C-alpha positions as CSV (number, residue, x, y, z in Angstrom):
1,X,6.4,-10.2,-6.6
2,X,9.3,-11.9,-8.2
3,X,8.5,-10.9,-11.8
4,X,9.4,-7.4,-11.1
5,X,13.0,-8.4,-9.2
6,X,13.6,-10.1,-12.3
7,X,13.1,-8.3,-15.0
8,X,14.7,-5.3,-12.6
9,X,17.9,-7.3,-13.3
10,X,17.3,-7.2,-17.0
11,X,16.6,-3.7,-17.3
12,X,19.7,-2.7,-15.6
13,X,21.8,-4.6,-18.4
14,X,19.0,-2.7,-21.1
15,X,20.6,0.3,-19.8
16,X,24.3,-0.8,-20.1
17,X,23.5,-1.8,-23.7
18,X,21.8,1.8,-24.4
19,X,25.5,2.9,-23.5
20,X,27.5,0.7,-25.7
21,X,24.9,-0.5,-28.7
22,X,26.4,-3.9,-28.9
23,X,24.7,-4.6,-32.1
24,X,26.2,-1.6,-33.4
25,X,28.8,-3.8,-35.4
26,X,26.9,-6.6,-36.8
27,X,23.2,-5.0,-37.8
28,X,22.0,-1.1,-37.0
29,X,18.7,-2.2,-37.6
30,X,19.4,-5.0,-34.9
31,X,20.7,-2.5,-32.5
32,X,18.4,0.3,-33.6
33,X,15.7,-2.5,-32.0
34,X,17.9,-3.3,-29.1
35,X,18.9,0.1,-27.8
36,X,16.9,2.9,-29.0
37,X,12.5,0.7,-28.7
38,X,13.5,-2.6,-26.3
39,X,15.7,-0.6,-24.0
40,X,13.6,2.1,-23.7
41,X,11.0,-0.1,-21.3
42,X,14.2,0.1,-18.8
43,X,13.9,3.5,-17.1
44,X,10.0,3.8,-17.4
45,X,10.2,0.3,-15.5
46,X,12.2,2.1,-12.8
47,X,10.3,4.4,-12.4
48,X,6.5,2.7,-12.4
49,X,8.2,0.1,-9.3
50,X,9.4,3.3,-7.5
51,X,5.5,4.8,-8.2
52,X,4.3,1.0,-7.0
53,X,5.9,0.7,-3.4
54,X,6.9,4.3,-2.4
55,X,3.9,6.5,-3.8
56,X,1.1,3.1,-4.2
57,X,1.7,2.0,-0.9
58,X,1.3,6.2,0.4
59,X,3.5,5.7,3.3
60,X,3.5,8.2,5.8
61,X,5.4,11.2,6.1
62,X,8.2,10.1,7.9
63,X,8.6,7.2,5.7
64,X,8.8,9.4,2.9
65,X,11.1,11.6,4.0
66,X,13.6,8.6,4.7
67,X,13.1,7.8,0.8
68,X,13.5,11.1,-0.4
69,X,17.1,11.2,1.8
70,X,17.8,7.9,0.9
71,X,17.5,8.6,-2.8
72,X,19.4,12.3,-2.4
73,X,22.1,10.4,-0.6
74,X,22.4,7.8,-3.4
75,X,22.4,11.0,-6.3
76,X,25.5,12.4,-3.7
77,X,27.1,9.8,-3.4
78,X,27.7,8.9,-6.9
79,X,28.4,12.4,-8.0
80,X,31.6,11.9,-5.5
81,X,32.6,8.7,-7.3
82,X,32.2,10.0,-10.7
83,X,33.7,13.5,-9.9
84,X,37.2,12.0,-10.9
85,X,35.8,10.9,-14.1
86,X,33.8,13.9,-14.9
87,X,37.5,16.0,-14.4
88,X,39.3,13.6,-17.1
89,X,36.6,13.5,-19.7
90,X,36.6,17.7,-19.4
91,X,32.9,17.9,-18.6
92,X,33.5,20.6,-16.1
93,X,35.9,22.9,-17.9
94,X,34.4,26.6,-18.6
95,X,31.6,25.3,-16.3
96,X,29.2,28.4,-15.5
97,X,26.7,28.9,-12.4
98,X,23.4,28.1,-14.6
99,X,25.3,25.2,-16.1
100,X,26.0,23.5,-12.6
101,X,22.2,24.4,-12.0
102,X,21.4,22.5,-15.2
103,X,23.8,19.8,-14.2
104,X,22.8,18.9,-10.8
105,X,19.5,19.1,-10.8
106,X,18.3,18.0,-14.4
107,X,21.1,16.3,-16.6
108,X,22.8,14.7,-13.8
109,X,26.4,15.0,-13.1
110,X,27.4,11.9,-14.9
111,X,25.3,11.3,-18.3
112,X,23.5,8.0,-16.4
113,X,22.5,9.9,-13.3
114,X,19.7,12.0,-14.8
115,X,17.9,9.4,-13.4
116,X,18.4,10.6,-9.6
117,X,17.1,13.9,-9.9
118,X,14.0,13.1,-12.4
119,X,13.2,10.5,-9.7
120,X,13.0,13.3,-5.9
121,X,11.9,15.7,-8.4
122,X,9.2,13.4,-10.5
123,X,8.3,12.6,-6.5
124,X,7.5,15.6,-5.4
125,X,5.6,16.8,-8.5
126,X,3.0,14.0,-8.1
127,X,2.9,14.2,-3.9
128,X,1.7,18.2,-5.1
129,X,-0.6,16.9,-7.6
130,X,-1.9,14.3,-5.1
131,X,-3.1,16.7,-2.8
132,X,-5.7,18.1,-5.1
133,X,-9.2,16.9,-3.8
134,X,-10.2,15.1,-7.2
135,X,-8.4,12.0,-7.8
136,X,-8.3,12.1,-11.8
137,X,-5.9,15.1,-11.8
138,X,-2.3,13.6,-11.3
139,X,-3.1,11.5,-14.1
140,X,-4.4,14.0,-16.4
141,X,-1.5,16.1,-15.4
142,X,1.1,13.5,-16.0
143,X,-0.4,12.6,-19.0
144,X,-0.4,16.3,-20.4
145,X,2.7,16.8,-19.2
146,X,4.3,13.5,-21.0
147,X,2.5,14.5,-24.2
148,X,4.4,17.7,-24.0
149,X,7.7,16.2,-23.5
150,X,7.1,13.9,-26.3
151,X,6.8,16.5,-28.5
152,X,10.3,18.0,-27.5
153,X,11.8,14.3,-27.7
154,X,10.6,11.9,-30.3
155,X,8.4,14.0,-32.2
156,X,10.6,17.5,-32.0
157,X,10.6,17.4,-35.8
158,X,7.2,18.4,-36.0
159,X,7.4,21.0,-33.2
160,X,10.2,22.5,-34.5
161,X,8.1,23.7,-37.8
162,X,5.8,25.5,-35.6
163,X,7.6,29.3,-34.3
164,X,6.1,29.3,-30.7
165,X,6.6,26.1,-29.7
166,X,10.3,25.9,-31.3
167,X,11.1,28.9,-29.0
168,X,8.9,27.2,-25.7
169,X,11.6,24.0,-26.0
170,X,14.4,25.8,-27.1
171,X,14.7,28.1,-24.1
172,X,14.0,24.8,-22.3
173,X,16.9,23.3,-23.5
174,X,18.8,25.8,-21.9
175,X,17.6,24.4,-18.8
176,X,18.0,21.1,-19.4
177,X,19.2,19.2,-22.4
178,X,16.1,16.7,-22.8
179,X,12.6,16.4,-21.8
180,X,13.7,13.2,-19.9
181,X,13.4,14.4,-16.7
182,X,10.9,14.8,-13.7
183,X,9.2,17.2,-15.0
184,X,7.8,15.7,-18.4
185,X,8.7,12.2,-18.3
186,X,9.2,10.7,-14.9
187,X,5.3,11.7,-13.4
188,X,3.3,9.7,-15.5
189,X,5.1,6.3,-14.9
190,X,5.4,7.6,-10.9
191,X,1.4,8.1,-11.3
192,X,0.6,4.5,-13.1
193,X,2.8,2.3,-10.6
194,X,1.0,4.6,-7.8
195,X,-2.3,3.5,-9.9
196,X,-1.3,0.0,-10.5
197,X,-1.0,-0.6,-6.5
198,X,-4.4,0.7,-5.5
199,X,-6.0,-2.8,-6.1
200,X,-6.6,-2.7,-9.7
201,X,-3.4,-5.0,-10.5
202,X,-2.7,-7.6,-7.9
203,X,-0.6,-10.6,-8.8
204,X,-3.6,-12.7,-10.4
205,X,-2.5,-15.6,-12.7
206,X,-5.7,-15.2,-13.9
207,X,-5.1,-11.7,-15.4
208,X,-1.4,-13.1,-17.3
209,X,-2.8,-14.0,-20.7
210,X,-4.8,-10.6,-21.3
211,X,-1.5,-8.5,-19.7
212,X,0.7,-10.7,-22.6
213,X,-1.5,-10.3,-25.3
214,X,-1.6,-6.2,-24.4
215,X,1.9,-6.1,-24.0
216,X,2.3,-7.3,-27.6
217,X,0.4,-5.6,-29.5
218,X,1.0,-1.9,-27.3
219,X,4.8,-2.7,-27.4
220,X,4.4,-3.8,-31.8
221,X,2.9,-0.6,-32.3
222,X,5.7,0.9,-30.4
223,X,8.4,-0.6,-32.7
224,X,6.4,0.6,-35.5
225,X,6.0,4.0,-34.3
226,X,10.0,4.0,-33.6
227,X,10.8,2.7,-36.7
228,X,8.0,5.3,-38.8
229,X,9.8,8.4,-36.8
230,X,13.2,7.5,-37.3
231,X,12.6,7.2,-40.7
232,X,10.8,10.6,-41.2
233,X,14.1,12.0,-39.1
234,X,11.3,13.5,-36.3
235,X,13.3,12.6,-33.1
236,X,15.4,15.0,-31.2
237,X,16.1,12.2,-29.2
238,X,14.1,8.8,-28.8
239,X,13.5,8.3,-24.8
240,X,10.2,9.2,-25.3
241,X,6.9,7.3,-27.6
242,X,3.4,7.5,-27.5
243,X,2.9,3.6,-27.6
244,X,5.5,3.1,-24.1
245,X,2.7,3.7,-21.7
246,X,0.5,1.0,-22.6
247,X,3.7,-0.7,-23.5
248,X,3.9,-0.4,-19.6
249,X,1.5,-0.4,-18.6
250,X,0.4,-4.3,-19.6
251,X,4.1,-5.2,-19.5
252,X,3.9,-4.6,-15.4
253,X,0.7,-6.4,-14.7
254,X,2.2,-9.3,-17.0
255,X,5.5,-9.4,-14.5
256,X,2.8,-8.9,-11.5
257,X,0.4,-12.0,-12.2
258,X,4.0,-13.9,-13.2
259,X,3.8,-15.8,-9.7
260,X,7.6,-16.0,-9.0
261,X,9.4,-15.7,-5.8
262,X,10.8,-12.6,-4.7
263,X,14.3,-12.3,-5.3
264,X,15.5,-10.1,-2.6
265,X,19.1,-10.5,-3.8
266,X,18.4,-9.4,-7.5
267,X,17.1,-5.8,-6.0
268,X,20.1,-4.7,-4.4
269,X,22.1,-6.0,-7.4
270,X,20.4,-4.4,-10.0
271,X,21.0,-0.8,-8.4
272,X,24.6,-1.3,-7.8
273,X,25.1,-2.3,-11.6
274,X,22.9,0.9,-12.9
275,X,25.1,2.9,-10.6
276,X,28.3,1.2,-11.2
277,X,28.5,0.4,-14.9
278,X,29.9,3.5,-16.6
279,X,33.1,3.7,-14.1
280,X,33.7,-0.1,-15.0
281,X,33.4,0.4,-19.0
282,X,35.6,3.6,-18.4
283,X,38.1,1.3,-16.6
284,X,37.8,-1.4,-18.6
285,X,38.4,0.5,-21.7
286,X,41.6,2.1,-20.0
287,X,42.9,-1.2,-19.2
288,X,42.1,-2.5,-23.0
289,X,45.6,-0.3,-23.9
290,X,48.2,-1.5,-21.8
291,X,47.0,-4.8,-22.3
292,X,47.2,-4.7,-25.8
293,X,43.1,-5.9,-26.1
294,X,41.8,-2.8,-27.3
295,X,41.0,-4.4,-30.9
296,X,38.7,-7.0,-28.5
297,X,37.2,-5.2,-25.6
298,X,36.7,-1.4,-27.7
299,X,36.9,-2.0,-31.5
300,X,34.2,-5.0,-31.2
301,X,31.1,-3.6,-29.2
302,X,29.5,-6.5,-28.3
303,X,32.7,-8.5,-27.0
304,X,32.7,-4.8,-24.9
305,X,29.1,-5.3,-24.0
306,X,29.3,-9.0,-22.7
307,X,32.5,-7.8,-20.7
308,X,31.2,-4.9,-19.2
309,X,28.0,-6.8,-17.9
310,X,30.2,-9.5,-16.6
311,X,32.6,-7.2,-14.9
312,X,29.7,-5.1,-13.2
313,X,27.5,-8.1,-12.7
314,X,30.2,-9.8,-10.8
315,X,31.3,-6.6,-8.8
316,X,28.1,-5.8,-8.1
317,X,27.2,-9.1,-6.2
318,X,30.4,-9.2,-4.5
319,X,29.6,-5.7,-3.2
320,X,26.4,-6.5,-2.1
321,X,27.8,-9.4,-0.4
322,X,30.4,-7.6,1.4
323,X,28.0,-4.0,2.2
324,X,24.6,-5.8,2.9
325,X,23.7,-3.6,5.9
326,X,24.9,-0.4,3.6
327,X,22.3,-2.3,1.2
328,X,19.1,-0.4,1.9
329,X,20.8,3.0,0.3
330,X,20.7,1.8,-3.2
331,X,17.3,0.5,-2.9
332,X,15.9,3.9,-3.3
333,X,17.0,3.6,-7.1
334,X,13.7,1.3,-8.4
335,X,11.6,2.0,-5.0
336,X,12.2,-0.4,-3.6
337,X,10.7,-2.5,-0.5
338,X,8.4,-4.7,-2.0
339,X,4.9,-5.9,-0.4
340,X,4.6,-8.7,2.5
341,X,3.0,-11.8,1.0
342,X,1.9,-13.1,4.0
343,X,4.0,-15.5,6.3
344,X,4.6,-19.7,5.7
345,X,2.6,-21.6,7.7
346,X,5.0,-22.5,10.6
347,X,4.2,-23.5,13.8
348,X,5.9,-20.7,15.6
349,X,4.7,-17.6,15.4
350,X,7.1,-15.2,13.1
351,X,9.9,-14.0,15.4
352,X,9.7,-10.3,17.4
353,X,10.3,-7.5,15.2
354,X,13.3,-5.6,16.8
355,X,12.5,-2.8,19.5
356,X,8.6,-3.1,20.1
357,X,7.2,-3.3,23.8
358,X,3.8,-4.9,22.1
359,X,2.6,-5.4,18.6
360,X,-0.4,-6.5,16.8
361,X,0.8,-8.8,14.0
362,X,-2.3,-9.0,11.0
363,X,-2.6,-11.6,8.5
364,X,-3.1,-10.5,4.9
365,X,-3.7,-13.3,3.5
366,X,-6.4,-14.0,6.2
367,X,-7.9,-10.8,5.1
368,X,-8.1,-11.9,1.6
369,X,-9.4,-15.2,2.5
370,X,-12.6,-13.2,4.1
371,X,-12.9,-10.9,1.8
372,X,-13.3,-13.2,-0.9
373,X,-15.6,-14.8,0.9
374,X,-18.2,-12.4,1.9
375,X,-17.8,-11.6,-1.3
376,X,-19.4,-14.6,-2.7
377,X,-22.1,-14.2,-0.5
378,X,-23.3,-10.6,-2.0
379,X,-26.1,-10.3,-4.5
380,X,-25.6,-9.3,-8.0
381,X,-24.5,-6.1,-8.6
382,X,-23.8,-5.3,-4.7
383,X,-20.2,-4.4,-3.6
384,X,-18.2,-4.8,0.1
385,X,-18.5,-1.4,2.3
386,X,-16.2,-2.9,5.2
387,X,-16.7,-1.3,8.1
388,X,-13.1,-0.1,9.4
389,X,-14.3,2.2,12.2
390,X,-12.8,2.2,16.0
391,X,-9.2,1.5,14.3
392,X,-10.9,-0.7,12.0
393,X,-12.0,-2.7,15.0
394,X,-8.5,-2.2,16.6
395,X,-6.7,-4.0,14.0
396,X,-5.5,-0.4,12.5
397,X,-7.6,1.1,10.0
398,X,-4.9,3.1,8.0
399,X,-3.1,-0.6,7.3
400,X,-6.3,-2.5,6.6
401,X,-8.1,0.2,4.5
402,X,-5.1,0.2,2.1
403,X,-4.5,-3.1,1.9
404,X,-8.4,-3.2,1.1
405,X,-7.8,-1.2,-1.7
406,X,-5.2,-3.3,-3.1
407,X,-7.9,-5.8,-2.9
408,X,-10.1,-3.2,-4.9
409,X,-12.1,-2.9,-2.7
410,X,-13.5,1.2,-2.8
411,X,-16.0,2.2,-0.2
412,X,-15.2,2.3,3.4
413,X,-17.6,3.2,6.3
414,X,-16.2,5.0,9.2
415,X,-17.7,6.7,12.6
416,X,-17.1,9.8,12.9
417,X,-14.9,12.6,10.2
418,X,-12.0,12.1,12.3
419,X,-11.9,9.0,10.8
420,X,-12.1,9.6,7.5
421,X,-9.7,12.4,7.6
422,X,-7.1,10.3,9.3
423,X,-7.8,7.5,6.3
424,X,-7.7,10.4,3.7
425,X,-4.3,11.3,4.9
426,X,-2.6,8.1,4.2
427,X,-3.7,7.9,1.2
428,X,-7.2,5.4,1.1
429,X,-9.4,6.1,-1.7
430,X,-13.0,5.7,-2.7
431,X,-15.8,6.7,-1.1
432,X,-15.9,7.1,2.8
433,X,-19.3,7.2,4.8
434,X,-19.6,9.0,8.2
435,X,-22.3,6.7,10.1
436,X,-22.3,9.2,12.7
437,X,-22.8,12.7,13.4
438,X,-20.5,15.8,12.6
439,X,-20.6,18.8,14.3
440,X,-21.2,21.9,12.2
441,X,-18.1,23.3,12.4
442,X,-16.5,20.3,11.3
443,X,-18.3,20.6,8.2
444,X,-15.6,22.1,5.8
445,X,-13.7,19.0,6.6
446,X,-16.1,16.9,4.8
447,X,-15.7,18.6,1.3
448,X,-12.0,18.9,1.9
449,X,-11.3,15.3,1.9
450,X,-14.0,14.2,0.0
451,X,-16.1,12.6,3.0
452,X,-19.9,11.6,2.6
453,X,-22.2,12.6,5.8
454,X,-24.6,10.6,7.2
455,X,-27.6,12.6,7.5
456,X,-29.3,11.5,10.9
457,X,-32.4,12.8,10.5
458,X,-34.8,15.7,8.5
459,X,-33.7,18.2,10.9
460,X,-29.8,17.7,10.5
461,X,-30.2,17.7,6.8
462,X,-31.9,20.6,7.2
463,X,-28.4,21.8,8.9
464,X,-26.1,20.7,6.2
465,X,-28.1,22.3,3.1
466,X,-28.3,25.4,5.2
467,X,-24.2,25.7,5.7
468,X,-24.9,27.0,1.3
469,X,-21.9,23.8,1.0
470,X,-22.5,20.8,-1.3
471,X,-22.3,17.7,0.5
472,X,-22.4,14.2,-0.8
473,X,-24.4,12.5,1.6
474,X,-26.2,9.0,2.6
475,X,-30.2,9.4,4.2
476,X,-30.5,7.1,7.1
477,X,-34.1,5.4,7.9
478,X,-34.8,4.6,11.4
479,X,-36.6,1.0,10.8
480,X,-37.2,0.4,15.0
481,X,-33.5,0.7,16.4
482,X,-34.2,4.1,17.3
483,X,-30.9,5.5,17.4
484,X,-30.2,7.7,14.4
485,X,-31.8,8.2,10.6
486,X,-35.6,9.7,10.2
487,X,-38.2,7.1,11.3
488,X,-39.5,5.2,8.3
489,X,-43.3,6.1,9.0
490,X,-42.3,9.9,8.6
491,X,-42.6,9.8,4.6
492,X,-42.8,13.3,4.5
493,X,-39.6,14.4,6.3
494,X,-37.9,11.9,4.3
495,X,-39.1,12.8,1.0
496,X,-38.3,16.6,2.1
497,X,-34.5,16.0,2.2
498,X,-34.8,15.3,-1.7
499,X,-35.5,19.3,-2.0
500,X,-32.3,20.5,-0.3
501,X,-30.4,21.8,-3.1
502,X,-26.9,21.5,-1.4
503,X,-27.6,17.7,-0.6
504,X,-26.3,15.1,-3.2
505,X,-28.1,11.8,-2.4
506,X,-25.7,8.9,-3.2
507,X,-27.0,6.4,-1.1
508,X,-29.9,5.1,1.3
509,X,-29.9,2.7,4.3
510,X,-30.5,1.4,7.6
511,X,-29.5,-1.2,10.2
512,X,-30.7,-4.4,11.8
513,X,-30.6,-4.2,15.8
514,X,-31.3,-8.3,16.2
515,X,-29.8,-9.4,13.5
516,X,-27.4,-11.6,15.7
517,X,-30.3,-12.6,17.8
518,X,-31.3,-16.3,18.1
519,X,-34.8,-16.0,19.3
520,X,-38.0,-16.1,17.1
521,X,-39.0,-12.8,18.7
522,X,-35.3,-11.2,17.7
523,X,-35.6,-12.9,14.1
524,X,-39.1,-11.8,13.5
525,X,-37.9,-8.1,14.0
526,X,-35.0,-8.7,11.6
527,X,-38.1,-9.2,9.0
528,X,-40.1,-6.4,10.2
529,X,-37.2,-4.0,9.6
530,X,-36.2,-5.8,6.2
531,X,-40.2,-5.0,4.9
532,X,-40.3,-1.6,6.7
533,X,-36.7,-0.5,4.9
534,X,-38.0,-1.8,1.2
535,X,-41.4,-0.2,1.9
536,X,-39.5,3.0,3.0
537,X,-37.2,2.9,-0.6
538,X,-40.6,1.9,-2.9
539,X,-42.5,4.8,-1.3
540,X,-39.9,7.3,-1.3
541,X,-39.2,6.1,-5.4
542,X,-42.9,6.3,-6.2
543,X,-42.8,10.3,-4.9
544,X,-40.2,10.9,-7.5
545,X,-37.1,10.4,-4.6
546,X,-34.5,8.1,-6.5
547,X,-33.1,5.8,-3.9
548,X,-29.1,5.3,-5.2
549,X,-26.7,3.1,-3.3
550,X,-28.9,1.1,-0.8
551,X,-27.6,-0.6,1.9
552,X,-28.9,-2.6,4.9
553,X,-26.9,-5.5,5.9
554,X,-23.5,-5.6,8.0
555,X,-21.9,-8.5,9.0
556,X,-24.7,-10.8,10.8
557,X,-26.9,-9.6,8.2
558,X,-25.2,-11.0,5.4
559,X,-24.0,-14.0,7.3
560,X,-27.8,-14.9,8.2
561,X,-30.2,-13.6,6.1
562,X,-31.0,-13.5,2.2
563,X,-29.1,-10.4,1.1
564,X,-32.0,-8.1,-0.3
565,X,-31.1,-6.4,-4.0
566,X,-28.6,-3.8,-2.7
567,X,-25.6,-1.0,-3.6
568,X,-23.4,-2.1,-0.7
569,X,-23.1,-4.6,2.9
570,X,-21.5,-3.1,5.8
571,X,-19.7,-6.6,7.1
572,X,-17.7,-5.3,10.1
573,X,-16.5,-8.1,12.4
574,X,-16.6,-10.7,10.4
575,X,-14.4,-9.0,7.5
576,X,-11.6,-9.6,10.5
577,X,-12.2,-13.3,10.4
578,X,-14.6,-13.2,13.8
579,X,-18.3,-13.0,14.9
580,X,-19.1,-11.5,18.4
581,X,-19.1,-14.5,20.4
582,X,-17.2,-18.1,20.0
583,X,-20.1,-19.6,19.7
584,X,-21.2,-17.3,16.6
585,X,-18.0,-18.0,14.8
586,X,-17.7,-21.9,15.2
587,X,-21.3,-21.8,13.9
588,X,-19.7,-20.7,10.5
589,X,-16.8,-23.2,10.7
590,X,-13.7,-22.3,8.7
591,X,-15.1,-19.9,6.6
592,X,-13.6,-17.1,8.1
593,X,-10.1,-16.3,9.4
594,X,-8.7,-14.4,12.5
595,X,-6.6,-11.7,10.7
596,X,-5.1,-10.4,14.4
597,X,-2.5,-11.4,16.6
598,X,-1.2,-10.2,19.6
599,X,2.6,-9.9,20.8
600,X,4.2,-8.9,24.0
601,X,8.5,-8.7,24.9
602,X,9.4,-10.1,27.6
603,X,11.0,-7.1,29.5
604,X,12.8,-9.9,32.7
605,X,12.5,-12.8,34.2
606,X,11.8,-13.3,38.0
607,X,12.2,-15.9,40.1
608,X,10.3,-16.5,43.8
609,X,11.5,-18.2,46.5
610,X,8.0,-20.5,47.9
611,X,6.1,-18.0,50.2
612,X,7.9,-14.7,48.3
613,X,5.1,-12.4,46.7
614,X,4.2,-10.6,43.8
615,X,3.0,-7.3,42.1
616,X,0.2,-5.0,43.4
617,X,-1.6,-5.9,46.7
618,X,0.6,-8.8,46.9
619,X,-1.8,-11.1,44.9
620,X,0.2,-13.6,43.8
621,X,2.6,-15.8,46.6
622,X,4.7,-18.4,45.8
623,X,3.8,-21.7,46.7
624,X,7.3,-23.4,45.4
625,X,10.1,-22.3,43.4
626,X,8.8,-20.1,40.8
627,X,9.5,-18.2,37.3
628,X,8.0,-15.2,36.8
629,X,7.8,-13.6,33.1
630,X,7.2,-9.3,33.4
631,X,5.4,-9.0,30.3
632,X,5.4,-5.3,28.7
633,X,1.9,-5.1,28.3
634,X,-0.9,-4.0,30.4
635,X,-4.4,-3.0,30.5
636,X,-3.4,0.3,29.0
637,X,-2.7,-1.7,26.0
638,X,-6.0,-3.3,26.3
639,X,-5.7,-5.8,28.3
640,X,-8.7,-6.8,30.1
641,X,-8.4,-6.1,34.3
642,X,-10.6,-8.8,35.1
643,X,-7.7,-11.6,33.8
644,X,-5.8,-11.2,36.8
645,X,-4.6,-14.1,39.6
646,X,-4.8,-16.6,36.7
647,X,-8.2,-16.3,34.9
648,X,-6.4,-15.2,32.0
649,X,-3.0,-17.2,29.8
650,X,-0.5,-16.1,27.5
651,X,1.4,-18.5,26.0
652,X,5.2,-19.0,26.1
653,X,7.3,-21.3,23.9
654,X,4.2,-22.9,22.6
655,X,2.9,-23.7,26.1
656,X,-0.2,-21.6,28.0
657,X,1.0,-19.9,31.1
658,X,-1.0,-18.1,33.8
659,X,-1.2,-14.9,34.3
660,X,0.3,-14.3,37.8
661,X,-1.1,-11.7,40.2
662,X,-2.8,-8.4,39.6
663,X,-2.4,-6.8,35.4
664,X,-0.7,-3.5,36.1
665,X,-1.2,-0.5,33.5
666,X,1.8,-1.0,31.6
667,X,2.8,-4.8,32.4
668,X,1.6,-8.0,33.3
669,X,3.6,-11.0,35.5
670,X,3.1,-14.7,33.9
671,X,3.8,-17.6,35.4
672,X,6.6,-19.5,33.8
673,X,7.3,-22.1,35.9
674,X,8.7,-25.2,34.3
675,X,9.0,-23.9,30.7
676,X,12.4,-23.7,28.9
677,X,13.4,-21.1,26.9
678,X,11.6,-18.3,28.5
679,X,14.0,-15.3,28.4
680,X,14.3,-11.5,28.3
681,X,14.2,-10.2,25.4
682,X,11.5,-13.0,23.7
683,X,8.0,-12.8,23.5
684,X,4.8,-13.9,24.2
685,X,1.7,-14.4,22.1
686,X,-1.7,-12.9,24.1
687,X,-4.0,-13.4,20.8
688,X,-2.9,-15.9,18.5
689,X,-1.3,-19.7,18.2
690,X,2.1,-20.9,19.1
691,X,2.6,-24.6,18.1
692,X,-0.9,-26.8,19.1
693,X,-2.2,-24.0,21.1
694,X,-4.3,-21.4,20.7
695,X,-5.8,-18.1,22.6
696,X,-8.5,-16.5,20.3
697,X,-10.2,-13.2,20.7
698,X,-13.6,-15.1,21.3
699,X,-11.9,-16.6,24.7
700,X,-10.8,-13.5,25.6
701,X,-14.3,-12.1,25.3
702,X,-16.0,-15.2,27.4
703,X,-13.6,-14.3,30.0
704,X,-14.0,-11.2,30.1
705,X,-17.8,-11.5,29.7
706,X,-18.5,-9.3,26.7
707,X,-18.2,-9.8,23.0
708,X,-15.0,-9.6,20.8
709,X,-16.1,-6.3,19.3
710,X,-15.4,-4.8,22.4
711,X,-12.3,-7.0,23.3
712,X,-10.5,-5.8,19.3
713,X,-11.6,-2.3,19.6
714,X,-10.1,-1.1,22.7
715,X,-6.9,-2.9,22.0
716,X,-4.5,0.2,22.5
717,X,-3.0,2.6,20.5
718,X,0.2,2.6,21.5
719,X,0.6,-1.6,20.3
720,X,1.8,-1.0,16.8
721,X,0.5,-2.6,14.4
722,X,1.8,-4.3,11.6
723,X,1.5,-7.1,8.8
724,X,3.1,-10.3,9.7
725,X,6.7,-11.0,7.6
726,X,7.1,-13.6,5.0
727,X,9.5,-16.2,5.3
728,X,12.3,-14.0,3.7
729,X,11.6,-11.7,6.6
730,X,10.4,-8.6,4.5
């Protein structure tokens, strides 16, 4: 995402150009192009970045509140900074209560500070729009507001000729000087940035040429539009153009595909430049007179622009270096924390996050690899519908699903309504299918959160229909597992579901119960189930019951059997880089990459003398002088208690260390004897690699006598999930 960082830096200087008009003494036409066309890309870009990183990532409420608080705090500090300048310039003479309201909430207390109230108002408005159950509403509303603002900006000469429109805008201009605010201007670019973050525009060099062509064409049309409007004398102001939105869309996609390394320092410096440049411009102009340099620094706009840019950049770099811990406030200006891009390959795990007792790290690149591998196995026209039930097999359903959204996946399946509601509340888009039973008392949740319900049998379909609400459903067909679904033999019961007026049937599916089996009997049963399902679908369609969205295969079915024609495949454990056993996983070589690592903090280090015992029941006794590391993880976090007394291992400083004594609910003792560097505050790896050593979830499953699905899905809720940080520690 380094392309965004570099253009952000360039955009900050475009804002300076707007306020100085550096080419006005050289060529009015060139200056118009620079300040009224090219530079108009700057502020929408800031809003796009905010939408991409703040609204696109869809943070939890607490995180969003922190962002709004930081932006408000930065605005408040900027007001204080520019208060003396405003007083000196006479901006506050004869200021009324209405004028103060207009200045603080719309225009900004100094001319460039309008961005901050616009950003705050725009974000709040977009968040309100996103609460609507229909996903198209935010874009539709933001587009309408932009057109309304456009009519009061570059196209005002047309609307002013219509009496009722002129009266509307004249009334509005008593509240805000321009329509370039958070009500009309900001929402469109915030929504556009949010949509670009949804997975449709991931960094991809293959999209560079189409994005470049799109930008060149749309920007050329915007340039033509700007000159045409000027020649007709229509603009009241010129912040908004009809072709500005497509220009920004293609520009942003082009920057995403640039493939540059992130430039973290430029993010903060760009923000300082935006905030500080008017103050330094005033100081430079004031200093020019006693220095007898007015002829150079004031009368020559181009020299003035270069001087202000150089001084502001120098001060901004110095301030960002001197106040690194305070720079977090400045990130509010453009969005601003980039998405992690994966870890740099290393022989040692990434450093432990501050303050966490035990945590799960997810490898973003491994997840992407698995998605791409599984997509290659799909039949034509088929899509992935990942199983993210059981907290995405312990990985963290919200983190995994949002990343899958960004990878272009827009269908998921969960076990229950509560799991689907959590995903919706955290911004996951697309179809969410509930595979299990939902009690009638929770039927309203299906509509409110746009969840698709499985019809678990014919009587349940009647129950859904009797509620009087319209539901989107998938019909479950039992082809031999004898779990959920109407038996495939009961064709009358199945076809009757299509006659229920409140059911909108979007899919038909079954589940293979022996797809992981190796025996002839198990393989024969899989083929029998496939045949029964295909027969049921054909017979239903022959009765006039269309069967859209067919899906039958999950992880083992996709990997081991030729995929029949289908609308979806439901990968579960394979998506996370594993199969149920070590033997199954090994059979696929390096095709799949594990996504999850488990780590725990070392709370203390103890030293035992020969004969001393430790832990519950004194089950560990030192035969010599020993060092024990006390890990902040226990069986309540999912560590099997059967690993006690040396049956389980962890990695300390790249070496295997056996578990000593009984595993406790919240702590575990580990024999760290002879391992240098072990100290309180350090960490251990319980699943994952460190140097040449590795402990796998498959190894856990084998030692515990179970499958990886169970091991991972039982990892505790108090383990914090996060994506591993890249080499810059973002």
